[in-house]
C-alpha positions in Angstrom: -8.0 4.6 -32.2 -9.6 4.3 -28.6 -8.0 2.3 -25.8 -9.3 -1.3 -25.3 -8.1 -4.8 -25.0 -4.8 -5.1 -27.1 -5.2 -1.7 -28.6 -1.5 -1.4 -28.8 -1.0 -4.5 -30.5 -3.8 -3.7 -32.8 -2.0 -0.5 -33.6 1.3 -2.4 -34.4 -0.5 -4.7 -36.8 -2.2 -2.1 -38.8 1.2 -0.2 -39.4 2.9 -3.5 -40.3 0.0 -4.3 -42.8 0.3 -0.9 -44.2 -3.2 0.0 -43.1 -4.2 3.3 -41.5 -3.5 3.1 -37.8 -5.6 5.7 -36.5 -4.6 8.2 -33.8 -2.8 6.5 -31.0 -3.3 9.4 -28.7 -5.1 7.4 -26.2 -2.6 4.3 -26.2 0.5 3.8 -24.0 3.5 5.1 -25.7 5.7 2.9 -23.5 3.6 -0.1 -24.1 4.1 0.2 -27.9 7.7 0.9 -27.6 8.0 -2.1 -25.3 6.2 -4.3 -27.9 8.6 -3.0 -30.7 11.7 -3.9 -28.7 10.5 -7.4 -27.9 9.1 -8.3 -31.3 12.2 -6.4 -33.1 9.9 -4.4 -35.2 10.8 -0.9 -34.0 12.7 0.0 -37.2 10.1 -1.2 -39.5 7.3 0.7 -37.6 9.3 3.9 -37.6 9.9 3.6 -41.4 6.2 2.8 -42.2 5.2 5.6 -40.3 7.5 7.9 -41.8 6.4 7.0 -45.3 2.7 6.8 -44.8 0.3 9.8 -44.8 -0.6 9.5 -41.1 2.7 10.7 -39.6 0.9 14.1 -38.5 -1.6 11.9 -36.5 1.1 10.2 -34.4 2.1 11.2 -31.0 5.5 13.1 -31.1 6.8 11.1 -28.0 6.0 7.7 -29.8 8.0 8.9 -33.2 11.0 10.1 -31.1 11.1 6.8 -29.3 10.7 4.7 -32.6 13.3 6.7 -34.3 15.6 6.2 -31.4 15.0 2.4 -31.8 15.9 2.8 -35.6 19.2 4.7 -34.9 20.2 2.1 -32.3 19.6 -0.9 -34.8 21.4 1.0 -37.6 24.4 1.6 -35.3 24.6 -1.9 -34.0 24.2 -3.5 -37.4 26.8 -1.2 -38.7 29.2 -2.6 -36.2 28.4 -6.1 -36.5 28.8 -5.9 -40.4 32.0 -4.2 -40.1 33.1 -7.2 -37.8 31.5 -9.6 -40.1 33.7 -8.2 -43.0 36.9 -8.6 -40.8 35.9 -12.2 -40.0 35.1 -13.0 -43.6 38.7 -11.9 -44.5 40.4 -13.9 -41.7 38.3 -17.1 -42.7 38.8 -16.8 -46.3 42.6 -16.6 -45.9 42.5 -20.1 -44.7 40.0 -21.4 -47.2 36.9 -21.3 -45.2 33.7 -19.6 -46.7 30.7 -19.9 -44.3 27.1 -19.8 -45.1 25.0 -17.0 -43.8 22.0 -17.9 -41.6 18.8 -16.1 -40.5 19.2 -12.5 -40.2 22.5 -12.1 -42.0 21.2 -14.3 -44.8 18.0 -12.1 -45.2 20.0 -8.8 -45.5 21.0 -9.8 -49.1 17.7 -10.9 -50.1 14.8 -8.9 -48.8 16.1 -6.2 -46.5 17.8 -3.3 -48.9 18.3 -1.3 -45.8 20.2 -3.3 -43.1 19.1 -0.9 -40.5 15.7 -2.3 -40.5 16.3 -5.7 -39.5 17.7 -5.9 -35.9 20.4 -8.9 -35.2 21.6 -9.9 -31.9 24.5 -11.7 -33.7 25.5 -13.2 -36.9 24.8 -17.0 -37.4 27.2 -18.7 -39.7 27.2 -22.4 -41.1 30.5 -24.3 -41.6 31.3 -28.0 -42.1 32.8 -30.0 -39.3 35.8 -30.3 -41.5 36.3 -26.6 -41.5 36.3 -26.3 -37.8 40.1 -26.6 -37.0 41.0 -24.1 -39.7 38.3 -21.6 -38.4 39.7 -22.0 -34.8 43.0 -21.7 -36.0 42.5 -18.6 -38.1 40.6 -16.8 -35.2 43.2 -17.5 -32.6 46.0 -16.2 -34.8 44.2 -13.0 -35.5 44.0 -12.2 -31.6 40.5 -10.3 -32.2 38.3 -12.9 -30.6 37.7 -14.6 -27.0 37.8 -18.4 -27.7 36.0 -20.9 -25.5 38.3 -23.4 -23.7 39.6 -26.3 -25.4 37.4 -28.6 -23.5 34.4 -26.4 -24.3 35.3 -26.7 -28.0 35.4 -30.5 -28.0 32.3 -30.8 -26.1 30.6 -28.5 -28.5 31.9 -30.5 -31.6 31.4 -33.8 -30.2 28.0 -33.5 -28.5 26.5 -30.2 -29.6 25.7 -28.4 -32.8 27.2 -24.8 -32.5 29.7 -22.6 -30.6 29.5 -19.0 -29.8 32.7 -16.8 -30.2 32.7 -13.1 -29.3 35.2 -10.3 -30.5 37.7 -9.0 -27.9 36.4 -5.2 -27.3 34.3 -3.3 -25.0 31.2 -3.9 -27.0 31.7 -7.2 -28.1 30.0 -8.7 -31.2 28.9 -12.3 -31.1 29.3 -14.9 -34.0 27.4 -18.2 -33.7 28.9 -21.0 -35.8 26.9 -23.8 -36.5 28.0 -27.2 -37.8 24.4 -28.7 -37.5 21.0 -27.0 -37.8 18.6 -28.5 -35.7 14.9 -28.4 -34.6 15.2 -29.4 -31.0 17.3 -32.4 -31.2 16.3 -33.4 -34.7 18.9 -32.4 -37.5 17.1 -30.5 -40.1 19.6 -30.6 -42.8 22.6 -32.6 -44.1 25.2 -29.7 -43.5 27.4 -30.8 -46.3 24.4 -31.0 -48.8 23.0 -27.6 -48.0 26.6 -26.1 -48.5 26.8 -27.7 -51.7 23.4 -26.2 -52.6 24.4 -22.8 -51.6 25.1 -19.9 -53.9 27.7 -17.2 -53.7 26.4 -13.8 -52.3 28.4 -10.5 -51.2 27.9 -9.0 -47.9 30.0 -6.6 -45.9 32.7 -6.4 -48.7 33.1 -10.2 -48.5 31.9 -13.4 -50.7 29.7 -15.8 -48.5 27.5 -18.8 -49.3 23.8 -18.2 -49.4 21.2 -20.9 -48.6 18.8 -21.5 -51.8 15.3 -20.0 -51.4 13.8 -23.4 -50.4 16.5 -24.2 -47.5 16.2 -20.5 -46.3 12.4 -20.8 -46.2 12.3 -24.3 -44.6 14.9 -23.2 -41.9 13.3 -19.7 -41.0 9.9 -21.5 -40.5 11.2 -24.3 -38.3 13.4 -21.9 -36.4 10.2 -19.9 -35.4 8.6 -23.3 -34.3 11.9 -24.1 -32.4 11.3 -20.8 -30.4 7.4 -21.1 -29.9 7.7 -20.2 -26.3 9.3 -16.8 -27.5 7.5 -15.8 -30.6 8.5 -12.6 -32.4 6.6 -10.6 -35.0 9.9 -10.0 -36.8 10.2 -13.7 -37.9 6.9 -13.5 -39.3 7.7 -10.2 -41.1 11.0 -12.0 -42.8 8.5 -14.6 -44.3 6.2 -12.0 -45.5 9.0 -10.2 -47.3 10.5 -13.5 -48.6 6.7 -14.2 -50.1 6.5 -10.8 -51.7 9.9 -11.4 -53.2 8.7 -14.4 -54.9 11.0 -16.6 -52.7 8.5 -18.8 -51.0 7.1 -21.7 -52.6 4.6 -22.8 -49.8 3.6 -26.2 -51.5 7.0 -27.6 -51.7 7.6 -26.3 -48.1 4.6 -28.2 -46.9 5.6 -31.5 -48.7 9.2 -31.2 -47.5 8.1 -31.0 -43.9 5.8 -33.8 -44.2 8.5 -36.2 -45.6 10.7 -35.2 -42.8 8.2 -35.5 -40.0 7.9 -31.6 -39.1 4.4 -30.9 -40.3 3.1 -30.1 -37.0 5.9 -27.7 -36.4 5.6 -26.2 -39.8 1.8 -25.8 -39.2 2.2 -23.8 -35.9 4.5 -21.3 -37.8 2.3 -20.9 -40.7 -0.9 -20.7 -38.6 0.7 -18.0 -36.6 1.7 -16.1 -39.9 -1.8 -16.2 -41.3 -3.3 -15.0 -38.0 -1.0 -11.8 -38.2 -0.5 -11.5 -41.9 -3.8 -13.1 -43.3 -3.5 -14.1 -47.1 0.2 -14.9 -47.0 0.1 -18.6 -47.4 -2.6 -20.6 -49.3 -4.9 -22.6 -47.0 -4.0 -25.8 -48.9 -0.4 -25.3 -48.0 -1.0 -25.2 -44.4 -0.7 -28.7 -42.8 -3.7 -30.2 -41.3 -3.5 -30.9 -37.6 -6.6 -33.2 -37.1 -9.3 -32.9 -34.5 -7.3 -34.1 -31.4 -4.2 -32.0 -32.0 -6.2 -28.8 -32.8 -8.2 -29.3 -29.5 -4.8 -29.6 -27.7 -3.6 -26.5 -29.1 -6.6 -24.6 -28.6 -6.4 -25.1 -24.9 -3.6 -22.3 -24.9 -5.2 -20.0 -27.5 -5.2 -16.4 -27.0 -7.2 -13.5 -28.3 -3.9 -11.5 -28.3 -3.7 -10.5 -32.1 0.0 -10.7 -32.2 0.9 -13.9 -30.3 0.1 -17.6 -31.4 -0.9 -18.8 -27.9 -0.9 -18.0 -24.3 2.4 -17.6 -22.3 4.1 -20.9 -22.0 6.2 -20.1 -19.1 7.4 -23.2 -16.8 9.2 -26.4 -17.9 6.2 -28.6 -17.7 3.9 -26.3 -19.9 6.9 -26.0 -22.6 7.6 -29.7 -22.5 3.9 -30.7 -23.1 3.7 -28.2 -25.9 6.9 -29.5 -27.6 5.7 -33.0 -27.3 2.4 -32.0 -28.9 4.4 -30.8 -32.0 5.9 -34.2 -32.7 4.1 -35.5 -36.0 3.7 -39.1 -35.0 3.4 -41.2 -31.9 6.0 -43.6 -32.9 8.5 -40.9 -33.0 7.7 -39.9 -29.3 10.2 -42.5 -27.8 13.2 -41.2 -30.1 12.0 -37.7 -29.1 12.2 -38.2 -25.4 15.6 -40.1 -25.8 16.9 -37.1 -27.7 15.8 -34.6 -25.3 17.4 -36.7 -22.3 20.5 -36.7 -24.3 20.6 -33.1 -24.6 20.0 -32.3 -21.0 22.8 -34.6 -20.1 25.2 -33.1 -22.7 24.3 -29.6 -21.1 25.6 -30.8 -17.9 29.0 -31.7 -19.3 31.9 -29.7 -18.0 32.7 -26.9 -20.4 35.5 -25.0 -19.0 
């Protein structure tokens, strides 16, 4: 593979698509490793190269760097899962059984090796009624640094989540959600999604797991929520769900349409098809229309692993976010919700 525009990005794509990547000898090893760290795919790339027939063609420095990323991820996840098991024991002692979200949820479905899926923290969903028991159990254990009582009250009354860290030199973060939102819109009724959940074992404890439709819906709209910081890992999660037979794209499209999230879903699925073509049937990708397509094309990019150009700056992000609102009639409510969210963030929390 010869160096050229986006050569390192094309190398990564070839590896993740399980295609011969060619010899990356003329490419920047530091650039490839930097992309792997940002996109969270270092362990996946390392495994693909280790299992492929082209390992001998890969620069030794690159292999060493990728293997180091894999070891780091495996070590971090081992600690996180150990602490998650302890947390599960403490919560189950007071009758609280959380639902696994995002990365931890995927470990029990599509990632046989937990060292392949980087996780910055563990996201968990609980009902608002479980909140006092959860806090009581964590306070009694002495293992956790709890936010102030005022911060807890502000989060429960106005917010949707609360981060709690373990009390140790290398802390593990648990993000407890009692609402799941896309920007300021609630995606699910928490009690309903908990009722639809199924039991699953992880880290030696029993948890709740979203059903496949709820998980796919959440992952796709979570990726849209973070449109300004896209990650290849989130797309690879969707590819693995598709390969596992856990993705009904037509039901997903119809659900987003009913709930007013077609444009946001379309953003994720178009990005997914750009990077991993053939994953989603064309008829299951929401149609944007000429005007909206023209708006999004204004920030298009030839970078093969990004959905659009950089959206740094509050004005650009706000414009892009507004463009993802399905209907003009929803704009006033969207703007009011955005203003309320900004006001809440300024409330005292200490």
